[in-house]
C-alpha positions in Angstrom: 22.8 -38.6 -4.1 22.0 -34.9 -4.0 25.2 -34.3 -2.0 27.2 -36.1 -4.7 25.5 -34.2 -7.5 26.0 -30.8 -5.7 29.7 -31.6 -5.1 30.5 -32.0 -8.8 32.0 -29.1 -10.7 30.6 -27.9 -14.0 33.5 -29.5 -15.9 33.0 -32.9 -14.1 29.3 -32.8 -15.0 30.3 -32.2 -18.6 32.6 -35.2 -18.7 29.8 -37.4 -17.3 27.4 -36.2 -20.0 30.2 -36.8 -22.6 30.6 -40.4 -21.3 26.9 -40.9 -21.7 27.0 -39.6 -25.3 29.9 -41.9 -26.1 28.1 -44.9 -24.5 25.2 -44.3 -26.8 27.3 -44.7 -29.9 27.6 -48.6 -29.7 24.0 -48.8 -28.4 22.8 -46.9 -31.4 24.9 -49.1 -33.7 23.5 -52.2 -32.1 19.9 -50.9 -32.5 20.6 -50.0 -36.1 21.9 -53.5 -37.0 19.0 -55.0 -35.2 16.4 -53.2 -37.2 18.2 -53.7 -40.5 17.8 -56.8 -42.7 21.4 -57.9 -42.5 22.7 -61.4 -43.3 24.3 -61.8 -39.9 22.8 -61.2 -36.3 23.0 -57.7 -34.9 25.6 -58.6 -32.2 27.9 -60.3 -34.8 27.6 -57.3 -37.0 28.7 -55.1 -34.1 31.7 -57.4 -33.5 32.6 -57.1 -37.2 32.4 -53.3 -36.9 34.8 -53.3 -33.9 37.6 -52.1 -36.2 35.8 -48.8 -36.9 34.1 -48.3 -33.5 37.1 -46.7 -31.7 37.5 -44.2 -34.5 33.8 -43.3 -34.4 34.1 -42.8 -30.6 37.1 -40.5 -31.0 35.3 -38.6 -33.7 32.1 -38.3 -31.6 34.1 -37.1 -28.6 36.0 -34.5 -30.6 32.9 -33.1 -32.4 30.8 -33.1 -29.3 33.5 -31.1 -27.4 33.9 -28.8 -30.3 30.1 -28.1 -30.4 30.0 -27.8 -26.6 27.1 -30.3 -26.2 28.4 -31.9 -22.9 28.5 -28.5 -21.2 24.9 -27.5 -21.9 23.0 -27.7 -18.6 20.2 -30.2 -18.4 17.6 -27.5 -17.6 18.8 -25.4 -20.5 18.7 -28.3 -23.1 16.2 -26.9 -25.5 15.9 -26.1 -29.2 19.4 -24.8 -29.8 21.0 -27.8 -27.9 18.8 -30.2 -29.8 20.0 -28.6 -33.0 23.6 -29.2 -32.0 22.8 -32.8 -31.3 21.3 -33.2 -34.7 24.5 -31.8 -36.3 26.6 -34.3 -34.3 24.3 -37.2 -35.3 24.5 -36.2 -39.0 28.3 -36.0 -38.8 28.5 -39.4 -37.0 26.3 -40.9 -39.8 28.8 -39.6 -42.4 31.8 -40.8 -40.4 30.2 -44.2 -40.1 29.7 -44.4 -43.8 33.2 -43.4 -44.6 34.9 -45.6 -42.1 32.8 -48.6 -43.1 33.8 -48.1 -46.7 37.5 -47.9 -45.8 37.2 -51.0 -43.6 35.4 -52.9 -46.4 32.2 -53.5 -44.4 29.4 -54.5 -46.7 26.6 -52.4 -45.2 23.6 -51.0 -47.0 23.7 -47.1 -47.3 20.5 -46.8 -45.4 22.2 -48.4 -42.3 24.2 -45.2 -41.7 21.1 -43.0 -42.0 19.3 -45.2 -39.4 22.4 -45.0 -37.2 22.4 -41.2 -37.3 18.6 -41.0 -36.5 18.9 -43.6 -33.8 21.8 -41.8 -32.1 19.9 -38.5 -32.3 16.8 -40.0 -30.6 18.8 -41.8 -28.0 20.9 -38.7 -27.1 17.8 -36.4 -26.8 16.0 -39.0 -24.8 18.9 -39.5 -22.5 19.0 -35.8 -21.7 15.3 -35.7 -20.9 15.6 -38.8 -18.7 18.6 -37.4 -16.9 16.8 -34.1 -16.3 13.8 -35.9 -14.8 16.1 -38.1 -12.6 18.1 -35.1 -11.3 14.9 -33.1 -10.8 13.3 -35.9 -8.8 16.4 -36.1 -6.6 16.3 -32.4 -5.9 12.6 -32.5 -5.2 12.9 -35.4 -2.9 15.8 -33.8 -1.0 14.4 -30.3 -0.9 10.9 -29.3 0.1 9.1 -27.7 -2.8 6.2 -25.2 -2.6 3.2 -26.6 -4.4 1.4 -23.8 -6.2 -1.9 -23.4 -8.0 -2.1 -21.0 -10.9 -5.3 -19.0 -11.1 -5.7 -18.1 -14.8 -5.0 -20.4 -17.7 -4.4 -17.7 -20.3 -1.2 -16.7 -22.0 0.4 -15.3 -18.8 -0.6 -18.4 -16.8 0.7 -21.0 -19.3 4.0 -19.1 -19.7 4.3 -18.9 -15.9 3.8 -22.7 -15.7 6.5 -23.4 -18.3 8.9 -21.1 -16.5 8.2 -22.7 -13.1 9.0 -26.2 -14.4 12.7 -25.6 -14.0 12.4 -23.9 -10.7 14.2 -25.6 -7.8 11.7 -24.9 -5.1 8.3 -24.3 -6.8 6.1 -27.1 -8.2 3.1 -26.0 -10.3 0.3 -28.4 -9.7 -2.7 -27.2 -11.8 -4.7 -24.3 -13.3 -8.0 -22.9 -12.2 -9.9 -20.5 -14.5 -13.3 -19.0 -14.8 -13.5 -19.8 -18.5 -15.8 -22.9 -18.6 -14.5 -23.9 -22.1 -11.1 -24.6 -20.6 -12.3 -26.9 -17.8 -10.9 -30.4 -18.2 -8.3 -29.3 -20.7 -4.5 -29.9 -20.3 -2.4 -26.8 -20.8 1.4 -26.8 -20.4 1.1 -30.3 -19.0 -1.3 -29.2 -16.2 -5.0 -29.8 -15.8 -7.5 -26.9 -15.8 -10.1 -26.9 -13.0 -13.1 -24.7 -12.2 -12.6 -22.2 -9.2 -15.2 -24.0 -7.1 -12.8 -27.0 -6.8 -10.0 -24.9 -5.2 -10.8 -26.1 -1.7 -10.7 -29.8 -2.8 -7.5 -29.3 -4.8 -5.8 -27.6 -1.8 -6.7 -30.6 0.3 -5.9 -33.3 -2.2 -2.7 -31.8 -3.7 -1.3 -30.1 -0.6 -1.2 -26.7 -2.2 -0.2 -23.7 0.0 0.1 -20.9 -2.5 -1.9 -19.5 -5.4 -0.4 -17.4 -8.1 -2.9 -15.0 -9.8 -1.9 -14.9 -13.5 -4.6 -12.5 -14.7 -3.0 -9.1 -15.2 -5.8 -7.9 -17.5 -8.3 -8.3 -14.7 -9.1 -5.1 -12.8 -7.2 -4.6 -9.5 -10.3 -4.6 -7.3 -11.5 -8.0 -8.8 -8.0 -9.4 -8.3 -8.1 -8.2 -4.7 -11.6 -9.8 -4.2 -10.2 -13.2 -5.4 -7.1 -12.8 -3.2 -9.2 -12.1 -0.1 -11.4 -15.2 -0.8 -8.3 -17.4 -1.2 -6.6 -15.9 1.9 -9.6 -16.8 4.0 -8.9 -20.4 3.0 -5.4 -20.1 4.6 -3.6 -19.8 1.2 -0.8 -17.4 0.4 -1.7 -15.4 -2.7 0.6 -13.5 -5.1 -0.3 -11.6 -8.2 1.7 -11.6 -11.4 2.0 -8.5 -13.7 1.7 -9.0 -17.4 4.8 -9.3 -19.5 3.9 -6.0 -21.1 4.1 -4.4 -17.7 7.3 -6.2 -16.9 9.1 -4.7 -19.9 7.7 -1.3 -19.3 5.2 -1.1 -22.2 2.2 -0.9 -19.9 1.9 1.1 -16.6 1.7 -1.1 -13.6 -0.6 1.0 -11.4 -2.1 3.7 -13.6 -5.5 3.1 -12.0 -4.2 3.2 -8.5 -2.8 6.7 -8.8 -4.6 8.7 -6.1 -6.6 11.7 -7.3 -5.9 14.9 -5.4 -8.4 15.3 -2.5 -9.4 18.8 -3.5 -10.9 17.3 -6.7 -13.7 15.9 -4.5 -14.6 19.3 -3.0 -17.6 19.7 -5.3 -17.1 23.5 -5.5 -14.3 25.9 -6.4 -11.6 26.1 -3.7 -11.3 29.5 -2.0 -7.9 31.0 -2.6 -7.3 33.8 0.0 -4.6 36.4 -0.4 -3.3 37.0 3.1 -2.1 40.5 2.1 -2.2 42.8 5.2 -3.0 39.7 7.4 0.7 38.8 7.0 1.6 41.9 9.1 0.5 39.9 12.2 3.1 37.3 11.5 5.9 39.0 9.6 9.1 39.6 11.6 7.7 37.8 14.7 8.4 34.6 16.5 5.5 32.2 15.7 5.0 29.0 17.6 2.9 26.3 16.0 1.8 23.4 18.2 1.1 20.1 16.5 3.4 21.3 13.8 3.9 17.8 12.3 0.2 17.3 11.6 -1.6 18.0 8.3 -3.1 21.3 9.6 0.0 22.2 11.6 2.5 21.7 8.8 0.4 23.7 6.4 0.2 26.5 8.9 4.0 26.5 9.0 4.3 26.6 5.3 1.9 29.6 4.9 3.4 31.4 7.9 6.8 31.2 6.3 5.3 33.0 3.3 4.8 36.0 5.7 8.5 35.9 6.5 8.5 35.6 10.3 11.7 36.1 12.3 11.5 32.6 13.9 9.2 29.6 13.5 9.0 27.3 16.5 7.8 23.7 15.7 6.2 22.2 18.8 5.3 18.6 18.2 4.8 15.4 20.3 5.6 12.9 17.6 9.4 12.6 16.9 8.9 11.3 13.3 6.4 14.0 12.5 8.7 16.7 13.9 11.7 15.4 12.0 9.7 15.2 8.7 8.3 18.8 8.9 11.6 20.2 10.1 13.5 18.7 7.1 10.9 20.1 4.7 10.8 23.6 6.2 14.5 23.9 6.4 14.7 23.5 2.6 12.0 26.3 2.2 13.9 28.8 4.3 17.4 28.0 2.8 19.0 31.3 1.9 16.8 33.4 4.2 17.2 34.7 7.7 14.2 32.8 9.1 15.1 30.5 12.0 13.5 27.1 12.4 13.4 25.8 15.9 12.1 22.2 16.4 10.8 21.4 19.9 9.8 17.8 20.9 7.3 17.9 23.7 3.7 17.9 24.9 1.4 21.0 25.4 0.3 19.4 28.7 3.8 19.9 30.2 3.5 23.3 31.8 7.2 23.6 32.7 8.4 22.9 29.2 5.8 25.1 27.6 6.8 28.0 30.0 10.5 27.5 29.2 9.9 27.4 25.4 7.8 30.5 25.3 10.3 32.4 27.4 13.5 31.2 25.6 12.1 31.7 22.1 10.2 34.9 22.8 7.0 33.7 21.1 4.7 36.5 20.0 2.1 34.4 18.1 0.8 31.0 19.0 -1.1 28.8 16.5 -2.5 25.9 18.5 -3.3 23.0 16.2 -2.2 20.2 18.6 -5.1 17.9 19.3 -6.3 14.3 19.3 -9.1 14.5 16.7 -9.9 11.0 15.6 -13.4 10.5 16.8 -13.5 6.7 17.4 -10.1 6.7 19.0 -10.8 9.5 21.5 -14.2 7.9 22.2 -12.3 4.7 23.2 -9.7 6.7 25.1 -11.6 9.6 26.6 -9.2 10.5 29.4 -6.0 11.0 27.2 -8.2 12.9 24.7 -9.6 15.3 27.4 -6.1 15.7 28.9 -4.5 16.7 25.6 -7.3 18.7 24.1 -8.6 20.5 27.2 -5.8 20.6 29.8 -3.2 21.0 27.0 -5.1 24.0 25.6 -5.5 25.5 29.1 -1.7 25.0 29.8 -0.5 26.5 26.6 -2.9 29.4 26.6 -2.3 30.3 30.3 1.5 30.3 29.8 1.1 32.3 26.6 -0.8 35.0 28.6 1.9 35.0 31.3 4.5 35.4 28.6 2.5 38.3 27.1 2.1 36.6 23.7 0.4 38.9 21.2 -2.0 36.4 19.7 -3.2 32.9 20.5 -5.3 31.2 17.9 -7.0 27.9 18.6 -7.9 25.5 15.7 -11.3 24.2 16.7 -13.8 21.9 15.0 -17.5 21.8 13.9 -17.7 18.7 16.1 -17.6 21.0 19.1 -21.2 22.1 18.4 -23.7 20.0 20.3 -21.2 17.1 20.3 -22.2 13.5 20.5 -18.6 12.3 21.1 -15.8 13.0 23.5 -13.6 14.5 20.9 -16.1 17.2 20.0 -16.9 17.8 23.7 -13.2 18.2 24.4 -12.9 20.9 21.6 -15.9 22.7 23.0 -14.4 22.7 26.5 -11.2 24.1 25.0 -13.2 26.9 23.4 -14.8 27.7 26.8 -11.4 27.8 28.5 -10.1 30.1 25.8 -13.2 32.4 26.0 -12.7 32.7 29.8 -9.0 33.6 29.4 -9.9 36.2 26.8 -12.1 38.1 29.4 -9.3 38.2 32.0 -6.1 38.8 29.9 -6.4 41.9 27.8 -2.7 41.8 26.8 -3.2 38.6 24.7 -5.7 38.3 21.9 -7.3 34.9 22.4 -9.5 33.6 19.5 -10.6 30.4 17.9 -11.5 29.3 14.4 -14.1 26.6 13.9 -14.4 24.6 10.7 -15.4 21.2 9.4 -13.6 18.3 7.7 -10.4 18.9 5.8 -9.8 17.0 2.6 -6.5 15.1 2.7 -5.7 15.5 6.4 -4.6 12.7 8.6 -7.7 10.6 9.4 -9.7 12.2 6.6 -12.2 10.1 4.7 -10.8 10.6 1.2 -7.4 9.0 1.8 -9.2 6.2 3.6 -11.5 5.6 0.7 -8.5 5.7 -1.7 -6.7 3.1 0.4 -9.8 0.9 0.4 -10.1 1.2 -3.4 -6.4 0.2 -3.8 -7.1 -3.0 -1.8 -10.1 -3.8 -4.0 -12.8 -2.6 -1.6 -15.3 -2.6 -0.1 -15.4 1.1 0.5 -17.1 1.6 3.9 -19.6 4.3 4.7 -21.2 4.5 8.1 -24.7 5.7 6.9 -26.2 6.7 3.6 -27.6 9.8 5.2 -24.3 11.1 6.6 -23.3 14.6 5.3 -20.2 16.6 6.1 -18.7 20.0 5.4 -15.4 19.9 3.6 -12.5 22.3 2.9 -9.0 21.8 1.4 -6.1 22.1 3.8 -4.8 25.2 2.0 -8.0 27.2 2.1 -8.8 26.3 5.7 -5.3 27.4 6.8 -5.5 30.6 4.8 -8.8 31.5 6.4 -7.4 30.6 9.9 -4.5 33.0 9.5 -6.8 35.7 8.1 -9.2 35.3 11.0 -6.4 35.2 13.5 -5.0 38.5 12.2 -8.4 40.2 12.4 -9.3 39.0 15.9 -9.8 41.4 18.8 -10.2 38.8 21.5 -12.7 36.1 22.5 -14.3 35.6 19.1 -15.4 32.3 17.8 -14.8 32.5 14.0 -16.7 30.2 11.7 -15.6 29.5 8.2 -18.0 29.3 5.3 -17.6 25.8 4.0 -20.3 25.8 1.4 -22.9 23.1 1.3 -22.5 19.8 3.1 -21.5 16.8 1.0 -23.2 13.4 1.2 -20.4 10.9 2.2 -21.9 8.2 0.0 -21.7 10.4 -3.0 -18.0 11.2 -2.1 -17.3 7.4 -1.9 -18.8 6.9 -5.3 -16.7 9.8 -6.7 -13.5 8.3 -5.3 -14.3 4.9 -6.8 -15.1 6.3 -10.2 -12.1 8.7 -10.2 -9.8 5.7 -9.9 -11.3 4.2 -13.1 -13.6 1.6 -11.5 -17.3 1.1 -11.3 -19.5 0.8 -8.2 -21.0 -2.7 -7.6 -24.6 -2.4 -6.4 -28.0 -3.8 -7.2 -28.1 -1.8 -10.5 -24.6 -2.9 -11.5 -23.9 -6.4 -10.0 -20.8 -6.8 -12.2 -19.2 -3.6 -10.9 -15.7 -3.5 -9.5 -16.0 -2.1 -5.9 -18.9 -2.3 -3.5 -19.9 0.4 -1.1 -20.7 -1.2 2.3 -22.8 0.5 5.0 -21.3 -0.3 8.4 -23.5 1.8 10.7 -22.7 4.9 12.6 -19.7 4.8 14.9 -20.1 5.7 18.6 -20.8 9.4 19.0 -21.1 10.1 15.3 -23.7 12.5 13.9 -25.7 12.3 10.7 -24.9 15.9 10.0 -22.5 18.4 11.6 -23.2 22.0 12.6 -21.0 25.0 12.7 -22.8 27.1 15.4 -24.8 26.6 18.6 -27.1 29.5 18.1 -27.1 29.9 14.3 -26.4 33.6 14.9 -23.5 34.6 12.6 -22.1 38.1 12.1 -20.2 38.9 8.9 -16.6 40.1 8.9 -14.5 41.9 6.3 -13.9 38.6 4.5 -17.0 36.9 2.9 -15.8 33.4 3.9 -15.3 34.3 7.6 -18.1 34.8 10.1 -18.2 35.4 13.8 -20.5 33.3 16.0 -22.3 34.9 18.9 -22.4 32.2 21.6 -22.8 32.0 25.4 -19.8 31.2 27.5 -19.1 30.1 31.1 -18.1 32.4 33.9 -14.6 32.3 35.5 -16.0 30.3 38.5 -17.7 27.8 36.2 -14.6 27.3 34.1 -12.6 26.7 37.3 -15.1 24.1 38.3 -14.8 22.4 35.0 -11.0 22.2 35.2 -11.0 21.1 38.8 -13.5 18.3 38.1 -11.6 17.2 35.0 -8.3 17.1 36.8 -9.9 15.0 39.6 -11.3 12.6 36.9 -7.9 12.3 35.3 -6.1 11.7 38.5 -8.6 9.0 39.5 -8.7 7.5 35.9 -12.5 7.8 36.2 -14.0 7.8 32.7 -17.6 7.9 34.1 -16.8 11.1 36.1 -15.2 12.7 33.0 -18.3 11.9 30.9 -20.6 13.2 33.7 -18.6 16.4 33.7 -19.0 16.8 29.9 -22.8 16.2 30.2 -22.9 18.9 33.0 -21.0 21.7 31.2 -21.1 21.1 27.4 -24.3 22.4 25.9 -26.1 19.8 23.7 -23.8 16.9 24.5 -25.6 13.5 24.0 -23.4 10.6 24.8 -23.5 7.7 22.3 -26.4 9.1 20.3 -26.4 9.7 16.6 -28.5 12.7 15.7 -29.2 14.9 12.7 -29.4 18.6 12.7 -33.1 18.4 12.5 -33.4 16.4 15.7 -30.7 18.3 17.7 
């Protein structure tokens, strides 16, 4: 049957509906004669009226075609089409009265009025019946997705009405938190309480829930969605009609606030001034150029107008992205941008790039820095962060590079994780090279967390807020130093320009910030409230998940605490012990052996032996370390 219906053209379907309308004319007349007090039976009255019946049929066909009634689709037969049917019925009543008078039929005037009303009712009823039959055929032939509408307000009821004519979606029922609606019938569907969802899903074979509550906050919608998804349901959220027509912003609350707004202090804006002399007119190589720190180094180095900027990056996508951005910045200038895809652990490639490009300054930002990932993959982390630094620095010394600046981390101080230990070993390697290669100034700059960088906590919190929470914090006591990417890079370039060789520069990062306070600020800045014991009706919960392997309660910036001021008030020089050439050689030999044997235990043992203050898997505060 479905195949037959689908094969019909629009014109053929119209002729079928016209035939139905014409067939209703004698039926309506017979019904009219039956309910009227006529002197003869209804069938005999219809036989007597056979003289005018053909003319009524011709008139009905002509008027119906003129009004276009047969060509109104069944699923579009609504108020306007009903009005057209009423006009046709009125004209048919008038035609019946006129023709009866001409034919000399002695019929009461009220008969023609009843005929018009009867035809109108039969015609509308036939359309409704045909629509139900065709819909049933389509439903039986095509699988329909049975949906539950969560929210029985204006949006939900309008959605239910719209879905009634959908070919593949069948709205089954409403659920709503409003107890006054439970048991009611809206848009032809029953309203149930949310606690009955599991039973409804089972009884009515529901596989999708449509959230029709656009006025509900995004986090609360996300919480409902997660609860339903755990039941194996597909969940979709519907925007309000005001949002759909552009009168209301769709995601105003989800617009991320700039990370520097959470700094808790005024950002330090450093003028490079004479520091630019160390980079101007030179060939500068930035390793890890596609990362958040590396790309910002590139942007600020360009402001110093170098001769050439070499972008050394392992990630193809990151290299492509930063290369495209920087080429726009240097358009119209003589600055050359050279993208290089490769790893700092590849000594042959490093040597070739340094020689071919004539690098004079190296800014080494390439590193694996995500603490849990490096903790789970210690050997790649050590290979990249330690061996990679050693390779790049040694080849830079051989190429007689003027300056080599290592981007280090506060996690290198008494580390409790492999990432921090790898950065401390990289520092020790660089300090050793600084004592033996006077032709190259080797230095390192150590600072804490950078707001907005890849893996930074603020973008993570913002992403968790956009999903409706919870926002996860490891421990309520955790505190971290923070800087913006811009100010960190400015101070790195400033310190690198002032270096004389072997220094460990430490940046003044202000006071440490409690992470739980930062999480609360991110939630509130997005326009939501924190859900806790004091505010159980809040939007988003802060969940304490426990310290991750190797994570500290509070980070430090120096081993000894002995800092010497420099010409810049935000830059200090740390006085720290370093290993001898023989000890560094032993470290590198042991590390290479562990890497060659894929021996994680040997690598960790080497870290414990040579990295001061390393405590594997412990979580310590500054007071206890």
